[in-house]
Kinemage of the C-alpha trace (Angstrom):
@kinemage 1
@onewidth
@group {chain A} dominant
@subgroup {mainchain}
@vectorlist {calphas} color= white
{ca unk a 1} P 0.024 -0.069 -0.081
{ca unk a 2} L 1.645 3.367 -0.917
{ca unk a 3} L 1.397 6.716 1.037
{ca unk a 4} L -1.704 7.849 -0.795
{ca unk a 5} L -3.673 4.794 -0.542
{ca unk a 6} L -3.271 3.202 -3.571
{ca unk a 7} L -2.727 -0.559 -4.000
{ca unk a 8} L -0.811 -1.965 -7.037
{ca unk a 9} L 1.951 -1.830 -9.890
{ca unk a 10} L 0.746 0.491 -12.819
{ca unk a 11} L 2.582 0.624 -16.422
{ca unk a 12} L 1.707 3.572 -18.547
{ca unk a 13} L 1.058 2.998 -22.730
{ca unk a 14} L 1.056 6.150 -24.674
{ca unk a 15} L 2.652 8.089 -27.646
{ca unk a 16} L 3.883 11.559 -26.517
{ca unk a 17} L 7.434 11.549 -24.493
{ca unk a 18} L 6.225 14.839 -22.739
{ca unk a 19} L 2.816 13.927 -21.864
{ca unk a 20} L 3.852 10.541 -20.485
{ca unk a 21} L 6.933 12.384 -18.158
{ca unk a 22} L 3.948 14.679 -17.358
{ca unk a 23} L 1.660 11.867 -16.103
{ca unk a 24} L 4.595 10.077 -14.506
{ca unk a 25} L 5.565 12.398 -12.684
{ca unk a 26} L 2.213 13.331 -11.566
{ca unk a 27} L 1.620 9.392 -10.595
{ca unk a 28} L 4.779 9.715 -8.399
{ca unk a 29} L 4.232 12.622 -6.575
{ca unk a 30} L 1.442 10.579 -5.449
{ca unk a 31} L 3.477 8.028 -4.223
{ca unk a 32} L 2.277 5.260 -7.374
{ca unk a 33} L 4.586 2.999 -7.954
{ca unk a 34} L 4.358 3.752 -11.958
{ca unk a 35} L 6.664 2.845 -15.272
{ca unk a 36} L 5.845 4.007 -18.729
{ca unk a 37} L 6.872 3.814 -22.109
{ca unk a 38} L 5.723 5.763 -25.685
{ca unk a 39} L 6.484 2.585 -27.705
{ca unk a 40} L 3.491 0.621 -26.691
{ca unk a 41} L 3.943 -2.074 -29.770
{ca unk a 42} L 7.279 -3.621 -27.899
{ca unk a 43} L 5.514 -3.105 -24.796
{ca unk a 44} L 4.466 -6.861 -24.016
{ca unk a 45} L 8.006 -7.800 -25.259
{ca unk a 46} L 9.433 -5.472 -22.898
{ca unk a 47} L 7.497 -5.939 -20.175
{ca unk a 48} L 6.439 -8.924 -17.954
{ca unk a 49} L 2.885 -8.293 -17.373
{ca unk a 50} L 2.930 -10.573 -14.309
{ca unk a 51} L 4.883 -7.563 -12.998
{ca unk a 52} L 1.724 -5.376 -13.179
{ca unk a 53} L -1.923 -5.131 -11.376
{ca unk a 54} L -2.551 -2.493 -13.528
{ca unk a 55} L -2.184 -1.379 -17.168
{ca unk a 56} L -3.111 2.267 -18.299
{ca unk a 57} L -3.616 3.360 -22.420
{ca unk a 58} L -3.882 6.719 -23.565
{ca unk a 59} L -6.266 7.787 -25.780
{ca unk a 60} L -4.142 7.772 -28.695
{ca unk a 61} L -4.333 3.588 -28.071
{ca unk a 62} L -7.960 3.848 -28.068
{ca unk a 63} L -9.670 1.675 -30.688
{ca unk a 64} L -8.474 -1.768 -32.113
{ca unk a 65} L -4.674 -1.207 -31.263
{ca unk a 66} L -5.298 -0.773 -27.806
{ca unk a 67} L -7.452 -4.054 -27.996
{ca unk a 68} L -4.369 -6.011 -29.300
{ca unk a 69} L -1.962 -4.836 -27.031
{ca unk a 70} L -4.493 -5.657 -24.411
{ca unk a 71} L -5.212 -9.049 -25.484
{ca unk a 72} L -1.289 -9.599 -26.130
{ca unk a 73} L -0.793 -8.563 -22.227
{ca unk a 74} L -3.698 -10.915 -21.051
{ca unk a 75} L -1.663 -14.168 -22.851
{ca unk a 76} L 0.687 -13.751 -19.712
{ca unk a 77} L -1.434 -12.133 -17.350
{ca unk a 78} L -5.004 -13.159 -17.537
{ca unk a 79} L -6.334 -11.462 -14.118
{ca unk a 80} L -4.173 -7.921 -15.542
{ca unk a 81} L -6.626 -5.112 -15.166
{ca unk a 82} L -6.991 -2.075 -18.107
{ca unk a 83} L -7.670 1.342 -17.513
{ca unk a 84} L -8.316 3.433 -20.867
{ca unk a 85} L -7.204 7.252 -20.100
{ca unk a 86} L -7.269 11.220 -21.268
{ca unk a 87} L -3.908 13.052 -20.250
{ca unk a 88} L -5.408 15.864 -18.873
{ca unk a 89} L -6.627 13.720 -16.075
{ca unk a 90} L -4.658 10.675 -16.728
{ca unk a 91} L -3.554 10.289 -13.232
{ca unk a 92} L -6.578 10.681 -11.389
{ca unk a 93} L -8.540 8.060 -13.508
{ca unk a 94} L -5.403 5.607 -12.983
{ca unk a 95} L -5.459 6.155 -9.284
{ca unk a 96} L -9.393 6.258 -9.113
{ca unk a 97} L -9.128 2.821 -10.248
{ca unk a 98} L -6.478 1.612 -8.168
{ca unk a 99} L -8.308 2.577 -5.164
{ca unk a 100} L -12.193 1.516 -6.146
{ca unk a 101} L -13.403 -1.685 -4.729
{ca unk a 102} L -14.456 -4.495 -6.712
{ca unk a 103} L -17.882 -4.772 -7.852
{ca unk a 104} L -20.814 -2.893 -9.601
{ca unk a 105} L -20.995 0.878 -10.014
{ca unk a 106} L -25.239 0.372 -10.278
{ca unk a 107} L -27.333 -2.247 -9.855
{ca unk a 108} L -28.135 -3.915 -13.291
{ca unk a 109} L -31.494 -5.897 -11.988
{ca unk a 110} L -32.645 -3.065 -10.359
{ca unk a 111} L -32.597 -0.626 -13.326
{ca unk a 112} L -33.474 -3.072 -15.702
{ca unk a 113} L -36.765 -3.377 -13.264
{ca unk a 114} L -37.087 0.347 -13.931
{ca unk a 115} L -37.054 0.540 -17.401
{ca unk a 116} L -39.065 -2.787 -17.945
{ca unk a 117} L -36.381 -4.655 -19.770
{ca unk a 118} L -35.527 -8.438 -19.390
{ca unk a 119} L -33.245 -9.017 -22.746
{ca unk a 120} L -29.766 -9.541 -22.579
{ca unk a 121} L -27.308 -7.179 -21.164
{ca unk a 122} L -23.964 -7.287 -23.482
{ca unk a 123} L -21.639 -4.852 -24.787
{ca unk a 124} L -23.048 -4.545 -28.000
{ca unk a 125} L -25.167 -2.512 -30.105
{ca unk a 126} L -28.495 -3.802 -29.509
{ca unk a 127} L -28.112 -3.645 -25.868
{ca unk a 128} L -27.822 -0.127 -26.270
{ca unk a 129} L -30.257 0.813 -28.478
{ca unk a 130} L -32.814 -1.064 -26.653
{ca unk a 131} L -31.809 0.128 -23.158
{ca unk a 132} L -31.329 3.602 -25.069
{ca unk a 133} L -35.355 3.313 -26.194
{ca unk a 134} L -36.652 2.098 -22.943
{ca unk a 135} L -34.957 4.873 -20.462
{ca unk a 136} L -36.734 8.184 -21.732
{ca unk a 137} L -39.902 6.303 -21.594
{ca unk a 138} L -39.835 4.903 -18.076
{ca unk a 139} L -37.555 7.668 -16.156
{ca unk a 140} L -39.358 10.878 -16.923
{ca unk a 141} L -37.415 14.167 -17.074
{ca unk a 142} L -38.398 16.455 -14.588
{ca unk a 143} L -36.392 19.082 -11.995
{ca unk a 144} L -38.961 19.362 -9.479
{ca unk a 145} L -36.753 19.626 -6.641
{ca unk a 146} L -34.980 22.641 -8.344
{ca unk a 147} L -38.421 24.557 -8.085
{ca unk a 148} L -38.507 23.335 -4.388
{ca unk a 149} L -34.921 24.461 -3.856
{ca unk a 150} L -34.153 21.316 -2.631
{ca unk a 151} L -31.103 21.501 -4.512
{ca unk a 152} L -29.746 18.371 -7.053
{ca unk a 153} L -27.229 15.837 -5.544
{ca unk a 154} L -25.427 13.923 -8.618
{ca unk a 155} L -23.650 11.693 -6.546
{ca unk a 156} L -24.428 7.950 -7.845
{ca unk a 157} L -26.018 6.956 -4.499
{ca unk a 158} L -28.692 10.159 -4.676
{ca unk a 159} L -29.304 9.654 -7.995
{ca unk a 160} L -29.652 5.732 -8.007
{ca unk a 161} L -32.126 6.306 -4.951
{ca unk a 162} L -34.361 9.292 -6.803
{ca unk a 163} L -34.348 7.502 -10.335
{ca unk a 164} L -34.198 3.885 -9.774
{ca unk a 165} L -35.837 3.284 -6.489
{ca unk a 166} L -38.142 6.386 -5.273
{ca unk a 167} L -40.004 6.316 -9.052
{ca unk a 168} L -38.920 10.010 -9.948
{ca unk a 169} L -37.038 11.380 -12.795
{ca unk a 170} L -34.207 14.106 -13.096
{ca unk a 171} L -32.628 16.285 -15.780
{ca unk a 172} L -29.598 15.740 -17.788
{ca unk a 173} L -26.982 15.354 -15.222
{ca unk a 174} L -29.331 12.712 -12.970
{ca unk a 175} L -30.239 10.766 -16.220
{ca unk a 176} L -26.816 10.914 -17.859
{ca unk a 177} L -25.109 9.774 -15.054
{ca unk a 178} L -27.010 7.069 -14.193
{ca unk a 179} L -27.342 5.881 -17.817
{ca unk a 180} L -23.070 6.234 -17.874
{ca unk a 181} L -22.631 3.804 -15.063
{ca unk a 182} L -24.943 1.002 -16.185
{ca unk a 183} L -23.526 1.046 -19.763
{ca unk a 184} L -19.795 0.885 -18.009
{ca unk a 185} L -21.546 -1.676 -15.751
{ca unk a 186} L -22.507 -3.813 -18.712
{ca unk a 187} L -19.012 -3.000 -20.425
{ca unk a 188} L -18.980 -0.585 -22.627
{ca unk a 189} L -16.472 1.975 -22.712
{ca unk a 190} L -18.191 5.476 -22.113
{ca unk a 191} L -16.998 8.623 -22.206
{ca unk a 192} L -18.993 12.301 -20.716
{ca unk a 193} L -19.232 15.393 -22.646
{ca unk a 194} L -20.648 18.424 -22.618
{ca unk a 195} L -22.690 20.721 -24.414
{ca unk a 196} L -24.365 24.034 -25.286
{ca unk a 197} L -27.598 24.214 -25.981
{ca unk a 198} L -28.871 25.853 -28.777
{ca unk a 199} L -32.400 24.623 -28.734
{ca unk a 200} L -35.042 27.625 -28.776
{ca unk a 201} L -32.567 29.977 -28.515
{ca unk a 202} L -32.984 33.354 -30.153
{ca unk a 203} L -30.994 34.057 -33.435
{ca unk a 204} L -27.365 35.617 -32.649
{ca unk a 205} L -28.197 35.514 -29.065
{ca unk a 206} L -25.266 35.061 -26.509
{ca unk a 207} L -24.031 32.116 -26.345
{ca unk a 208} L -24.707 29.608 -23.175
{ca unk a 209} L -22.610 28.039 -20.906
{ca unk a 210} L -22.087 24.117 -20.898
{ca unk a 211} L -24.778 22.993 -19.190
{ca unk a 212} L -25.765 19.876 -20.904
{ca unk a 213} L -24.365 16.540 -20.360
{ca unk a 214} L -24.148 13.650 -23.080
{ca unk a 215} L -22.391 10.888 -23.568
{ca unk a 216} L -19.721 9.247 -26.298
{ca unk a 217} L -19.937 5.306 -26.230
{ca unk a 218} L -17.558 3.521 -28.120
{ca unk a 219} L -18.867 -0.285 -29.588
{ca unk a 220} L -16.543 -2.017 -31.960
{ca unk a 221} L -13.958 0.836 -31.600
{ca unk a 222} L -17.150 3.374 -33.148
{ca unk a 223} L -18.026 6.302 -31.491
{ca unk a 224} L -21.825 6.738 -30.779
{ca unk a 225} L -23.762 9.694 -29.490
{ca unk a 226} L -25.864 8.769 -26.252
{ca unk a 227} L -28.333 10.851 -24.422
{ca unk a 228} L -30.905 9.886 -22.790
{ca unk a 229} L -31.768 13.460 -20.515
{ca unk a 230} L -33.252 16.440 -23.240
{ca unk a 231} L -36.347 16.601 -21.896
{ca unk a 232} L -39.006 16.555 -24.998
{ca unk a 233} L -36.768 16.168 -27.565
{ca unk a 234} L -34.557 13.418 -26.097
{ca unk a 235} L -32.811 11.221 -28.526
{ca unk a 236} L -34.318 7.649 -28.560
{ca unk a 237} L -32.048 5.735 -29.857
{ca unk a 238} L -27.766 6.098 -30.461
{ca unk a 239} L -26.382 8.444 -33.272
{ca unk a 240} L -23.105 7.403 -35.100
{ca unk a 241} L -20.977 10.088 -34.519
{ca unk a 242} L -18.306 9.794 -37.072
{ca unk a 243} L -21.065 10.296 -39.995
{ca unk a 244} L -23.028 13.917 -41.224
{ca unk a 245} L -25.632 11.854 -43.065
{ca unk a 246} L -28.945 12.247 -41.604
{ca unk a 247} L -30.091 9.428 -39.174
{ca unk a 248} L -33.538 8.931 -38.350
{ca unk a 249} L -35.413 7.707 -35.440
{ca unk a 250} L -38.693 6.627 -34.135
{ca unk a 251} L -39.689 10.145 -33.967
{ca unk a 252} L -37.320 12.730 -35.548
{ca unk a 253} L -34.118 12.471 -37.924
{ca unk a 254} L -31.045 14.043 -36.583
{ca unk a 255} L -27.370 14.511 -37.909
{ca unk a 256} L -24.323 15.519 -36.417
{ca unk a 257} L -21.703 18.105 -38.178
{ca unk a 258} L -18.509 19.398 -37.196
{ca unk a 259} L -18.932 22.833 -35.379
{ca unk a 260} L -15.775 24.152 -34.100
{ca unk a 261} L -13.661 22.054 -32.282
{ca unk a 262} L -16.840 20.028 -31.728
{ca unk a 263} L -20.210 18.568 -33.050
{ca unk a 264} L -23.091 19.907 -33.663
{ca unk a 265} L -26.431 17.989 -32.897
{ca unk a 266} L -29.315 19.277 -35.518
{ca unk a 267} L -32.937 17.855 -35.917
{ca unk a 268} L -35.101 17.702 -38.873
{ca unk a 269} L -38.230 19.785 -38.342
{ca unk a 270} L -40.635 22.329 -39.498
{ca unk a 271} L -38.942 21.521 -43.245
{ca unk a 272} L -35.105 22.233 -41.790
{ca unk a 273} L -32.355 21.671 -39.884
{ca unk a 274} L -32.714 23.151 -36.433
{ca unk a 275} L -29.834 23.209 -33.944
{ca unk a 276} L -30.227 21.441 -30.504
{ca unk a 277} L -26.811 21.187 -28.793
{ca unk a 278} L -23.312 22.026 -29.174
{ca unk a 279} L -21.255 18.871 -28.309
{ca unk a 280} L -17.984 19.095 -26.567
{ca unk a 281} L -14.960 17.085 -28.373
{ca unk a 282} L -13.204 16.581 -25.171
{ca unk a 283} L -14.217 14.280 -22.238
{ca unk a 284} L -15.634 15.491 -19.229
{ca unk a 285} L -15.197 14.615 -15.428
{ca unk a 286} L -17.716 14.699 -12.266
{ca unk a 287} L -16.067 17.726 -11.301
{ca unk a 288} L -17.422 19.366 -14.706
{ca unk a 289} L -20.652 18.234 -14.153
{ca unk a 290} L -20.998 19.483 -10.265
{ca unk a 291} L -20.053 23.206 -11.347
{ca unk a 292} L -22.791 22.650 -14.520
{ca unk a 293} L -25.327 21.448 -12.503
{ca unk a 294} L -24.910 24.092 -9.268
{ca unk a 295} L -25.455 26.658 -12.079
{ca unk a 296} L -28.189 25.232 -13.929
{ca unk a 297} L -30.527 24.311 -10.117
{ca unk a 298} L -29.378 27.737 -8.512
{ca unk a 299} L -28.792 30.510 -10.984
{ca unk a 300} L -31.581 32.753 -10.736
{ca unk a 301} L -31.352 32.770 -14.680
{ca unk a 302} L -31.931 29.016 -15.271
{ca unk a 303} L -34.824 28.284 -16.809
{ca unk a 304} L -35.042 25.053 -14.346
{ca unk a 305} L -35.846 27.328 -11.794
{ca unk a 306} L -38.769 29.274 -13.041
{ca unk a 307} L -40.548 26.835 -14.714
{ca unk a 308} L -42.619 23.221 -14.226
{ca unk a 309} L -41.285 21.313 -17.359
{ca unk a 310} L -41.402 17.392 -17.358
{ca unk a 311} L -41.536 15.373 -20.461
{ca unk a 312} L -41.839 11.445 -21.522
{ca unk a 313} L -41.130 9.903 -24.618
{ca unk a 314} L -42.642 6.585 -25.466
{ca unk a 315} L -42.100 4.852 -28.750
{ca unk a 316} L -45.503 6.235 -29.596
{ca unk a 317} L -45.263 10.041 -28.771
{ca unk a 318} L -43.732 12.957 -26.937
{ca unk a 319} L -45.338 13.983 -24.021
{ca unk a 320} L -44.530 17.774 -22.657
{ca unk a 321} L -45.392 19.802 -20.074
{ca unk a 322} L -44.280 23.441 -19.606
{ca unk a 323} L -46.360 24.647 -16.672
{ca unk a 324} L -49.966 24.194 -17.565
{ca unk a 325} L -49.492 23.470 -21.362
{ca unk a 326} L -49.490 20.103 -22.081
{ca unk a 327} L -48.581 18.650 -25.361
{ca unk a 328} L -48.538 15.128 -26.981
{ca unk a 329} L -46.516 14.998 -30.410
{ca unk a 330} L -47.418 11.522 -31.913
{ca unk a 331} L -44.923 9.429 -34.150
{ca unk a 332} L -47.138 9.629 -36.868
{ca unk a 333} L -46.963 13.055 -37.094
{ca unk a 334} L -50.573 14.114 -35.478
{ca unk a 335} L -50.484 16.609 -32.303
{ca unk a 336} L -52.707 17.117 -29.242
{ca unk a 337} L -52.014 20.309 -26.789
{ca unk a 338} L -53.984 21.407 -23.590
{ca unk a 339} L -53.763 23.785 -21.288
{ca unk a 340} L -54.291 22.383 -18.071
{ca unk a 341} L -55.379 23.958 -14.605
{ca unk a 342} L -53.630 22.753 -11.107
{ca unk a 343} L -55.880 20.083 -10.795
{ca unk a 344} L -55.304 18.756 -14.441
{ca unk a 345} L -51.318 19.403 -13.939
{ca unk a 346} L -51.467 17.126 -10.936
{ca unk a 347} L -53.355 14.063 -12.702
{ca unk a 348} L -51.097 14.380 -15.530
{ca unk a 349} L -47.886 14.598 -13.750
{ca unk a 350} L -49.468 11.072 -12.040
{ca unk a 351} L -50.888 9.396 -14.947
{ca unk a 352} L -48.765 10.646 -18.456
{ca unk a 353} L -45.565 10.764 -16.475
{ca unk a 354} L -46.277 8.130 -13.578
{ca unk a 355} L -44.528 10.420 -11.213
{ca unk a 356} L -45.350 10.161 -7.193
{ca unk a 357} L -46.691 13.437 -6.631
{ca unk a 358} L -46.363 14.555 -3.041
{ca unk a 359} L -48.474 16.879 -0.653
{ca unk a 360} L -45.263 19.456 -0.776
{ca unk a 361} L -45.497 19.656 -4.558
{ca unk a 362} L -48.735 21.561 -4.422
{ca unk a 363} L -47.337 24.983 -4.136
{ca unk a 364} L -45.277 24.127 -7.659
{ca unk a 365} L -48.436 22.907 -9.286
{ca unk a 366} L -50.513 26.009 -8.507
{ca unk a 367} L -47.679 28.441 -9.365
{ca unk a 368} L -46.981 26.462 -12.330
{ca unk a 369} L -50.971 26.619 -13.177
{ca unk a 370} L -51.137 30.564 -12.314
{ca unk a 371} L -48.478 31.182 -15.081
{ca unk a 372} L -50.413 29.797 -17.362
{ca unk a 373} L -52.881 31.606 -16.383
{ca unk a 374} L -51.164 34.953 -16.890
{ca unk a 375} L -49.700 34.268 -20.384
{ca unk a 376} L -53.012 33.414 -21.633
């Protein structure tokens, strides 16, 4: 056991000398027993895998090259553990993996029951598509705790208790936090991303901060955009990130196009491509989401502080509630809209969105009805 609490010896594989030295210096400053090489292809011949408990691979080795290296190391040491890293926080990733106790990071059985899924759980495209379709149907989008001034915790235990066990919904930082851990437990390689929302933004307005969380999931070394937390226009299927071609889903057709250093997600609507959000190119860590979540849930300018917003997307329809304005957009193109009073809002929360309405929500519901009446 080292002074930092980490246990084990790590071999770091990368391609850039300066980056490698920086990562090794940080690890050694944290009292981690580490070696490294920027000749990764020769590493299985030059290093005995049995001498290491962990082998860390830099982002430049993500994909087939990295999988081939892992297979060669496993020939000598089947139990060796691997961690895929990203240079700006590689040392943290390595230390976190070394300190993590064995076991799942989420209860897959409980999650599967929550979304009504009984199929296989394998790190393949079929599983990803099935989970992505079921999640926005079973777990609604809502931020009622923000309106109740309770704050939003995105710690795993809090998210799981709320979204899985309490029958509640959440917003992007909760939904995609949970979905990321579900996919990682299944065996997918997942990276968190952030996005700048452009949906319904006025043309030419000052860009908003990165206050949305999305995921990049690798399946057979191909990157897919995964997002189960974007409210009324949430994706219902993963999207390929390495093509600009339009990609139909059950409800709308989307596409991803290069946009500055990242990608712009667009949706085909009203006979035009409309912007949804700008995706960051680099992975994000939990602290990035902690800051964005704090801003989104507490800043006076946040629309979550002003309005009751709830959404649920099923294979048949998108259901949305904005204060007292309820909409149902059917997959066949039909739509219906209603204006609800307080009693109608409560009934819709219970029956359409399947939320466990409690007495302390009544003030929020009354306010939402009043805002809708004032806007008429």
